[in-house]
SEMITI-868963 format. One record per residue (C-alpha): x, y, z; residue number from 1; residue in one letter; chain. Coordinates in steps of 0.02 Angstrom, whole numbers, padded with zeros to 5 digits. Example, Ala and Ser with C-alpha at 12.3 -4.5 7.8 and 13.67 -1.06 7.14 Angstrom:
residues 2
atom u->00615, v->-00225, w->00390, seq->1, type->a, mol->A
atom u->00684, v->-00053, w->00357, seq->2, type->s, mol->A
end
This chain:
residues 298
atom u->00007, v->00007, w->-00001, seq->1, type->x, mol->A
atom u->00078, v->00193, w->-00035, seq->2, type->x, mol->A
atom u->00114, v->00317, w->00075, seq->3, type->x, mol->A
atom u->-00032, v->00411, w->-00001, seq->4, type->x, mol->A
atom u->-00200, v->00270, w->-00008, seq->5, type->x, mol->A
atom u->-00117, v->00246, w->00184, seq->6, type->x, mol->A
atom u->-00137, v->00449, w->00230, seq->7, type->x, mol->A
atom u->-00311, v->00454, w->00147, seq->8, type->x, mol->A
atom u->-00363, v->00307, w->00231, seq->9, type->x, mol->A
atom u->-00306, v->00397, w->00388, seq->10, type->x, mol->A
atom u->-00372, v->00545, w->00361, seq->11, type->x, mol->A
atom u->-00548, v->00450, w->00316, seq->12, type->x, mol->A
atom u->-00546, v->00364, w->00465, seq->13, type->x, mol->A
atom u->-00507, v->00528, w->00593, seq->14, type->x, mol->A
atom u->-00665, v->00610, w->00500, seq->15, type->x, mol->A
atom u->-00762, v->00452, w->00531, seq->16, type->x, mol->A
atom u->-00722, v->00451, w->00692, seq->17, type->x, mol->A
atom u->-00763, v->00650, w->00715, seq->18, type->x, mol->A
atom u->-00916, v->00644, w->00640, seq->19, type->x, mol->A
atom u->-00986, v->00516, w->00758, seq->20, type->x, mol->A
atom u->-00915, v->00593, w->00893, seq->21, type->x, mol->A
atom u->-00994, v->00755, w->00858, seq->22, type->x, mol->A
atom u->-01179, v->00648, w->00849, seq->23, type->x, mol->A
atom u->-01165, v->00584, w->01000, seq->24, type->x, mol->A
atom u->-01106, v->00738, w->01094, seq->25, type->x, mol->A
atom u->-01254, v->00819, w->01020, seq->26, type->x, mol->A
atom u->-01363, v->00644, w->01069, seq->27, type->x, mol->A
atom u->-01282, v->00676, w->01242, seq->28, type->x, mol->A
atom u->-01318, v->00877, w->01273, seq->29, type->x, mol->A
atom u->-01504, v->00838, w->01181, seq->30, type->x, mol->A
atom u->-01544, v->00739, w->01318, seq->31, type->x, mol->A
atom u->-01461, v->00810, w->01455, seq->32, type->x, mol->A
atom u->-01538, v->00969, w->01410, seq->33, type->x, mol->A
atom u->-01716, v->00907, w->01411, seq->34, type->x, mol->A
atom u->-01697, v->00795, w->01584, seq->35, type->x, mol->A
atom u->-01650, v->00965, w->01651, seq->36, type->x, mol->A
atom u->-01777, v->01054, w->01799, seq->37, type->x, mol->A
atom u->-01916, v->01144, w->01726, seq->38, type->x, mol->A
atom u->-01933, v->01336, w->01782, seq->39, type->x, mol->A
atom u->-02120, v->01337, w->01705, seq->40, type->x, mol->A
atom u->-02228, v->01399, w->01829, seq->41, type->x, mol->A
atom u->-02371, v->01284, w->01887, seq->42, type->x, mol->A
atom u->-02516, v->01260, w->01816, seq->43, type->x, mol->A
atom u->-02621, v->01339, w->01973, seq->44, type->x, mol->A
atom u->-02515, v->01495, w->01960, seq->45, type->x, mol->A
atom u->-02552, v->01504, w->01774, seq->46, type->x, mol->A
atom u->-02719, v->01524, w->01843, seq->47, type->x, mol->A
atom u->-02699, v->01665, w->01949, seq->48, type->x, mol->A
atom u->-02767, v->01833, w->01934, seq->49, type->x, mol->A
atom u->-02700, v->01971, w->02041, seq->50, type->x, mol->A
atom u->-02535, v->01926, w->02091, seq->51, type->x, mol->A
atom u->-02366, v->01983, w->02086, seq->52, type->x, mol->A
atom u->-02240, v->01873, w->01982, seq->53, type->x, mol->A
atom u->-02069, v->01932, w->02057, seq->54, type->x, mol->A
atom u->-01952, v->01922, w->01889, seq->55, type->x, mol->A
atom u->-01784, v->01822, w->01945, seq->56, type->x, mol->A
atom u->-01626, v->01856, w->01803, seq->57, type->x, mol->A
atom u->-01442, v->01802, w->01810, seq->58, type->x, mol->A
atom u->-01343, v->01867, w->01656, seq->59, type->x, mol->A
atom u->-01393, v->01970, w->01507, seq->60, type->x, mol->A
atom u->-01300, v->01901, w->01368, seq->61, type->x, mol->A
atom u->-01274, v->01998, w->01209, seq->62, type->x, mol->A
atom u->-01309, v->01883, w->01072, seq->63, type->x, mol->A
atom u->-01276, v->02012, w->00922, seq->64, type->x, mol->A
atom u->-01201, v->01947, w->00804, seq->65, type->x, mol->A
atom u->-01095, v->01874, w->00932, seq->66, type->x, mol->A
atom u->-01044, v->01673, w->00867, seq->67, type->x, mol->A
atom u->-00962, v->01639, w->01036, seq->68, type->x, mol->A
atom u->-01137, v->01639, w->01142, seq->69, type->x, mol->A
atom u->-01227, v->01569, w->00983, seq->70, type->x, mol->A
atom u->-01094, v->01422, w->00996, seq->71, type->x, mol->A
atom u->-01097, v->01383, w->01169, seq->72, type->x, mol->A
atom u->-01273, v->01382, w->01165, seq->73, type->x, mol->A
atom u->-01288, v->01257, w->01043, seq->74, type->x, mol->A
atom u->-01156, v->01137, w->01107, seq->75, type->x, mol->A
atom u->-01122, v->01166, w->01292, seq->76, type->x, mol->A
atom u->-01250, v->01066, w->01402, seq->77, type->x, mol->A
atom u->-01181, v->01178, w->01554, seq->78, type->x, mol->A
atom u->-01355, v->01242, w->01647, seq->79, type->x, mol->A
atom u->-01245, v->01401, w->01664, seq->80, type->x, mol->A
atom u->-01300, v->01444, w->01468, seq->81, type->x, mol->A
atom u->-01468, v->01376, w->01478, seq->82, type->x, mol->A
atom u->-01544, v->01413, w->01652, seq->83, type->x, mol->A
atom u->-01473, v->01578, w->01709, seq->84, type->x, mol->A
atom u->-01423, v->01684, w->01541, seq->85, type->x, mol->A
atom u->-01536, v->01770, w->01438, seq->86, type->x, mol->A
atom u->-01480, v->01830, w->01290, seq->87, type->x, mol->A
atom u->-01491, v->02013, w->01248, seq->88, type->x, mol->A
atom u->-01633, v->01992, w->01123, seq->89, type->x, mol->A
atom u->-01725, v->01897, w->01227, seq->90, type->x, mol->A
atom u->-01719, v->02018, w->01371, seq->91, type->x, mol->A
atom u->-01756, v->02165, w->01253, seq->92, type->x, mol->A
atom u->-01939, v->02060, w->01184, seq->93, type->x, mol->A
atom u->-01988, v->01996, w->01368, seq->94, type->x, mol->A
atom u->-01996, v->02218, w->01415, seq->95, type->x, mol->A
atom u->-02088, v->02240, w->01253, seq->96, type->x, mol->A
atom u->-02202, v->02102, w->01288, seq->97, type->x, mol->A
atom u->-02222, v->02173, w->01474, seq->98, type->x, mol->A
atom u->-02273, v->02338, w->01397, seq->99, type->x, mol->A
atom u->-02367, v->02290, w->01258, seq->100, type->x, mol->A
atom u->-02492, v->02193, w->01381, seq->101, type->x, mol->A
atom u->-02505, v->02328, w->01498, seq->102, type->x, mol->A
atom u->-02408, v->02253, w->01646, seq->103, type->x, mol->A
atom u->-02367, v->02363, w->01771, seq->104, type->x, mol->A
atom u->-02177, v->02352, w->01822, seq->105, type->x, mol->A
atom u->-02168, v->02397, w->02015, seq->106, type->x, mol->A
atom u->-02008, v->02404, w->02143, seq->107, type->x, mol->A
atom u->-01982, v->02295, w->02237, seq->108, type->x, mol->A
atom u->-02021, v->02423, w->02381, seq->109, type->x, mol->A
atom u->-02169, v->02443, w->02308, seq->110, type->x, mol->A
atom u->-02222, v->02291, w->02325, seq->111, type->x, mol->A
atom u->-02180, v->02259, w->02519, seq->112, type->x, mol->A
atom u->-02277, v->02396, w->02541, seq->113, type->x, mol->A
atom u->-02413, v->02348, w->02456, seq->114, type->x, mol->A
atom u->-02402, v->02156, w->02549, seq->115, type->x, mol->A
atom u->-02378, v->02239, w->02731, seq->116, type->x, mol->A
atom u->-02522, v->02343, w->02712, seq->117, type->x, mol->A
atom u->-02637, v->02204, w->02660, seq->118, type->x, mol->A
atom u->-02685, v->02301, w->02484, seq->119, type->x, mol->A
atom u->-02783, v->02251, w->02377, seq->120, type->x, mol->A
atom u->-02688, v->02187, w->02218, seq->121, type->x, mol->A
atom u->-02784, v->02177, w->02076, seq->122, type->x, mol->A
atom u->-02737, v->02123, w->01906, seq->123, type->x, mol->A
atom u->-02554, v->02055, w->01860, seq->124, type->x, mol->A
atom u->-02403, v->02151, w->01923, seq->125, type->x, mol->A
atom u->-02213, v->02123, w->01895, seq->126, type->x, mol->A
atom u->-02068, v->02150, w->01987, seq->127, type->x, mol->A
atom u->-01868, v->02129, w->01920, seq->128, type->x, mol->A
atom u->-01725, v->02063, w->02003, seq->129, type->x, mol->A
atom u->-01560, v->02023, w->01975, seq->130, type->x, mol->A
atom u->-01446, v->01909, w->02062, seq->131, type->x, mol->A
atom u->-01254, v->01915, w->02080, seq->132, type->x, mol->A
atom u->-01225, v->02085, w->01981, seq->133, type->x, mol->A
atom u->-01145, v->02037, w->01836, seq->134, type->x, mol->A
atom u->-01062, v->02164, w->01718, seq->135, type->x, mol->A
atom u->-01208, v->02117, w->01592, seq->136, type->x, mol->A
atom u->-01335, v->02163, w->01704, seq->137, type->x, mol->A
atom u->-01261, v->02323, w->01678, seq->138, type->x, mol->A
atom u->-01200, v->02344, w->01515, seq->139, type->x, mol->A
atom u->-01334, v->02251, w->01420, seq->140, type->x, mol->A
atom u->-01509, v->02252, w->01538, seq->141, type->x, mol->A
atom u->-01508, v->02422, w->01612, seq->142, type->x, mol->A
atom u->-01506, v->02510, w->01459, seq->143, type->x, mol->A
atom u->-01674, v->02439, w->01410, seq->144, type->x, mol->A
atom u->-01729, v->02448, w->01575, seq->145, type->x, mol->A
atom u->-01714, v->02630, w->01575, seq->146, type->x, mol->A
atom u->-01777, v->02664, w->01396, seq->147, type->x, mol->A
atom u->-01946, v->02576, w->01467, seq->148, type->x, mol->A
atom u->-01935, v->02659, w->01611, seq->149, type->x, mol->A
atom u->-01944, v->02500, w->01732, seq->150, type->x, mol->A
atom u->-01867, v->02480, w->01907, seq->151, type->x, mol->A
atom u->-01771, v->02335, w->01965, seq->152, type->x, mol->A
atom u->-01677, v->02273, w->02127, seq->153, type->x, mol->A
atom u->-01480, v->02217, w->02107, seq->154, type->x, mol->A
atom u->-01435, v->02087, w->02247, seq->155, type->x, mol->A
atom u->-01249, v->02138, w->02272, seq->156, type->x, mol->A
atom u->-01123, v->02005, w->02346, seq->157, type->x, mol->A
atom u->-01038, v->02136, w->02440, seq->158, type->x, mol->A
atom u->-00878, v->02042, w->02448, seq->159, type->x, mol->A
atom u->-00860, v->01978, w->02290, seq->160, type->x, mol->A
atom u->-00894, v->02140, w->02176, seq->161, type->x, mol->A
atom u->-00769, v->02133, w->02026, seq->162, type->x, mol->A
atom u->-00753, v->01959, w->02036, seq->163, type->x, mol->A
atom u->-00729, v->01809, w->01916, seq->164, type->x, mol->A
atom u->-00847, v->01678, w->01971, seq->165, type->x, mol->A
atom u->-00911, v->01519, w->01899, seq->166, type->x, mol->A
atom u->-00897, v->01581, w->01724, seq->167, type->x, mol->A
atom u->-00945, v->01777, w->01750, seq->168, type->x, mol->A
atom u->-00868, v->01936, w->01781, seq->169, type->x, mol->A
atom u->-00956, v->02029, w->01926, seq->170, type->x, mol->A
atom u->-00974, v->02213, w->01893, seq->171, type->x, mol->A
atom u->-00851, v->02325, w->02008, seq->172, type->x, mol->A
atom u->-00911, v->02462, w->02145, seq->173, type->x, mol->A
atom u->-00876, v->02625, w->02026, seq->174, type->x, mol->A
atom u->-00984, v->02524, w->01879, seq->175, type->x, mol->A
atom u->-01128, v->02497, w->02034, seq->176, type->x, mol->A
atom u->-01103, v->02671, w->02082, seq->177, type->x, mol->A
atom u->-01123, v->02764, w->01905, seq->178, type->x, mol->A
atom u->-01275, v->02651, w->01869, seq->179, type->x, mol->A
atom u->-01350, v->02695, w->02030, seq->180, type->x, mol->A
atom u->-01345, v->02890, w->02006, seq->181, type->x, mol->A
atom u->-01409, v->02849, w->01834, seq->182, type->x, mol->A
atom u->-01562, v->02750, w->01864, seq->183, type->x, mol->A
atom u->-01618, v->02848, w->02017, seq->184, type->x, mol->A
atom u->-01758, v->02794, w->02113, seq->185, type->x, mol->A
atom u->-01758, v->02651, w->01959, seq->186, type->x, mol->A
atom u->-01634, v->02556, w->02053, seq->187, type->x, mol->A
atom u->-01648, v->02454, w->02238, seq->188, type->x, mol->A
atom u->-01510, v->02361, w->02303, seq->189, type->x, mol->A
atom u->-01509, v->02193, w->02412, seq->190, type->x, mol->A
atom u->-01399, v->02085, w->02508, seq->191, type->x, mol->A
atom u->-01341, v->01931, w->02440, seq->192, type->x, mol->A
atom u->-01197, v->01900, w->02573, seq->193, type->x, mol->A
atom u->-01033, v->01953, w->02585, seq->194, type->x, mol->A
atom u->-00936, v->01823, w->02549, seq->195, type->x, mol->A
atom u->-01036, v->01668, w->02577, seq->196, type->x, mol->A
atom u->-01094, v->01655, w->02389, seq->197, type->x, mol->A
atom u->-01012, v->01466, w->02354, seq->198, type->x, mol->A
atom u->-01065, v->01263, w->02375, seq->199, type->x, mol->A
atom u->-00976, v->01149, w->02473, seq->200, type->x, mol->A
atom u->-00897, v->00993, w->02395, seq->201, type->x, mol->A
atom u->-01073, v->00880, w->02449, seq->202, type->x, mol->A
atom u->-01155, v->01032, w->02353, seq->203, type->x, mol->A
atom u->-01251, v->01123, w->02494, seq->204, type->x, mol->A
atom u->-01221, v->01310, w->02518, seq->205, type->x, mol->A
atom u->-01099, v->01357, w->02646, seq->206, type->x, mol->A
atom u->-01214, v->01475, w->02768, seq->207, type->x, mol->A
atom u->-01327, v->01304, w->02764, seq->208, type->x, mol->A
atom u->-01205, v->01220, w->02849, seq->209, type->x, mol->A
atom u->-01251, v->01194, w->03051, seq->210, type->x, mol->A
atom u->-01085, v->01226, w->03086, seq->211, type->x, mol->A
atom u->-01065, v->01413, w->02994, seq->212, type->x, mol->A
atom u->-01235, v->01483, w->03072, seq->213, type->x, mol->A
atom u->-01116, v->01610, w->03183, seq->214, type->x, mol->A
atom u->-01006, v->01653, w->03026, seq->215, type->x, mol->A
atom u->-01166, v->01689, w->02950, seq->216, type->x, mol->A
atom u->-01222, v->01795, w->03047, seq->217, type->x, mol->A
atom u->-01056, v->01905, w->03045, seq->218, type->x, mol->A
atom u->-01074, v->01916, w->02846, seq->219, type->x, mol->A
atom u->-01239, v->01970, w->02864, seq->220, type->x, mol->A
atom u->-01197, v->02104, w->02974, seq->221, type->x, mol->A
atom u->-01042, v->02133, w->02853, seq->222, type->x, mol->A
atom u->-01159, v->02141, w->02687, seq->223, type->x, mol->A
atom u->-01252, v->02267, w->02771, seq->224, type->x, mol->A
atom u->-01109, v->02385, w->02837, seq->225, type->x, mol->A
atom u->-01023, v->02369, w->02660, seq->226, type->x, mol->A
atom u->-01182, v->02419, w->02588, seq->227, type->x, mol->A
atom u->-01234, v->02552, w->02671, seq->228, type->x, mol->A
atom u->-01048, v->02618, w->02640, seq->229, type->x, mol->A
atom u->-01027, v->02614, w->02458, seq->230, type->x, mol->A
atom u->-01213, v->02615, w->02408, seq->231, type->x, mol->A
atom u->-01288, v->02721, w->02574, seq->232, type->x, mol->A
atom u->-01412, v->02631, w->02648, seq->233, type->x, mol->A
atom u->-01448, v->02458, w->02731, seq->234, type->x, mol->A
atom u->-01537, v->02373, w->02647, seq->235, type->x, mol->A
atom u->-01751, v->02304, w->02695, seq->236, type->x, mol->A
atom u->-01711, v->02149, w->02566, seq->237, type->x, mol->A
atom u->-01597, v->01991, w->02586, seq->238, type->x, mol->A
atom u->-01577, v->01853, w->02424, seq->239, type->x, mol->A
atom u->-01532, v->01668, w->02453, seq->240, type->x, mol->A
atom u->-01409, v->01647, w->02361, seq->241, type->x, mol->A
atom u->-01435, v->01455, w->02279, seq->242, type->x, mol->A
atom u->-01642, v->01484, w->02327, seq->243, type->x, mol->A
atom u->-01641, v->01472, w->02522, seq->244, type->x, mol->A
atom u->-01592, v->01434, w->02689, seq->245, type->x, mol->A
atom u->-01615, v->01302, w->02831, seq->246, type->x, mol->A
atom u->-01748, v->01342, w->02982, seq->247, type->x, mol->A
atom u->-01614, v->01421, w->03071, seq->248, type->x, mol->A
atom u->-01540, v->01526, w->02941, seq->249, type->x, mol->A
atom u->-01720, v->01597, w->02927, seq->250, type->x, mol->A
atom u->-01755, v->01608, w->03090, seq->251, type->x, mol->A
atom u->-01619, v->01737, w->03108, seq->252, type->x, mol->A
atom u->-01635, v->01829, w->02934, seq->253, type->x, mol->A
atom u->-01850, v->01842, w->03008, seq->254, type->x, mol->A
atom u->-01794, v->01916, w->03162, seq->255, type->x, mol->A
atom u->-01693, v->02056, w->03090, seq->256, type->x, mol->A
atom u->-01742, v->02238, w->03109, seq->257, type->x, mol->A
atom u->-01777, v->02316, w->02960, seq->258, type->x, mol->A
atom u->-01785, v->02145, w->02859, seq->259, type->x, mol->A
atom u->-01948, v->02156, w->02736, seq->260, type->x, mol->A
atom u->-01918, v->02028, w->02605, seq->261, type->x, mol->A
atom u->-01830, v->01869, w->02575, seq->262, type->x, mol->A
atom u->-01796, v->01827, w->02415, seq->263, type->x, mol->A
atom u->-01791, v->01646, w->02369, seq->264, type->x, mol->A
atom u->-01800, v->01539, w->02225, seq->265, type->x, mol->A
atom u->-01964, v->01455, w->02260, seq->266, type->x, mol->A
atom u->-02053, v->01477, w->02094, seq->267, type->x, mol->A
atom u->-02247, v->01555, w->02135, seq->268, type->x, mol->A
atom u->-02337, v->01717, w->02123, seq->269, type->x, mol->A
atom u->-02347, v->01848, w->02273, seq->270, type->x, mol->A
atom u->-02516, v->01887, w->02333, seq->271, type->x, mol->A
atom u->-02577, v->02000, w->02474, seq->272, type->x, mol->A
atom u->-02590, v->01861, w->02600, seq->273, type->x, mol->A
atom u->-02392, v->01794, w->02561, seq->274, type->x, mol->A
atom u->-02275, v->01807, w->02672, seq->275, type->x, mol->A
atom u->-02136, v->01910, w->02620, seq->276, type->x, mol->A
atom u->-02012, v->01838, w->02714, seq->277, type->x, mol->A
atom u->-02015, v->01692, w->02588, seq->278, type->x, mol->A
atom u->-02042, v->01775, w->02429, seq->279, type->x, mol->A
atom u->-02057, v->01666, w->02280, seq->280, type->x, mol->A
atom u->-01966, v->01714, w->02112, seq->281, type->x, mol->A
atom u->-01981, v->01646, w->01939, seq->282, type->x, mol->A
atom u->-01809, v->01623, w->01856, seq->283, type->x, mol->A
atom u->-01836, v->01652, w->01659, seq->284, type->x, mol->A
atom u->-01752, v->01590, w->01557, seq->285, type->x, mol->A
atom u->-01823, v->01500, w->01399, seq->286, type->x, mol->A
atom u->-01891, v->01342, w->01469, seq->287, type->x, mol->A
atom u->-02011, v->01467, w->01591, seq->288, type->x, mol->A
atom u->-02078, v->01614, w->01491, seq->289, type->x, mol->A
atom u->-02192, v->01507, w->01375, seq->290, type->x, mol->A
atom u->-02290, v->01501, w->01550, seq->291, type->x, mol->A
atom u->-02235, v->01672, w->01602, seq->292, type->x, mol->A
atom u->-02339, v->01721, w->01432, seq->293, type->x, mol->A
atom u->-02502, v->01626, w->01498, seq->294, type->x, mol->A
atom u->-02485, v->01697, w->01644, seq->295, type->x, mol->A
atom u->-02468, v->01870, w->01577, seq->296, type->x, mol->A
atom u->-02608, v->01840, w->01434, seq->297, type->x, mol->A
atom u->-02754, v->01753, w->01552, seq->298, type->x, mol->A
end
């Protein structure tokens, strides 16, 4: 067999192998994505006519002529790309959709006032929140919110600003302060721990470990102190990293003076009978949005 023929056979073998590998990878990705938890709201919640849906976003990626973003979405089963990212084009569509369907977007302090005073909620409202404050929230989402004059709440990991964390670049304090100045009363800030936003080896949020309760109490106090120094006030809002806390953590937070709302990732709709110390929110992504539109259109 000639040297040239051997090269052609080897090349053909490699190409066939790569093609089979690509098919296998795509099949596995589809399987993994198809078995992700659904973030859609329940059929029961879809039928609630008078209530407030609290949107939860993490990152808003600029997909305009961005081949890297599109490639990552196609090939990656990583939940960071599918569960906690929203493309800018989708975000713009969602904000326009709220306006087109005459959904009233209110601030979280307004929601707190309504529920605390048992003010009747007639119709459907939306509150917009962002966790972690990745720089894409400031660069991409904020200009859209300004356009529609929509209020929003940013939950800040006060000791991690400017860090690279799990594939995201958290916004710096100067960037957050510039946004605050430009947003004025549209912006509200919540604490999202100071430096306890991470998981330990068994997948448990570090603040939920029984032996870390005292540490968490100090961390919470520090987060409020840092926020006061950087933003100008202590927040009446705490946002759970990873969505929830132990009964001991929950009890501690519920007893904190001035803390009016504790944001979870429990799916649901807020009514005037809700307990804001366990405020439900809806993660907005491609999985949840169709059910959100059903609630909006009813």
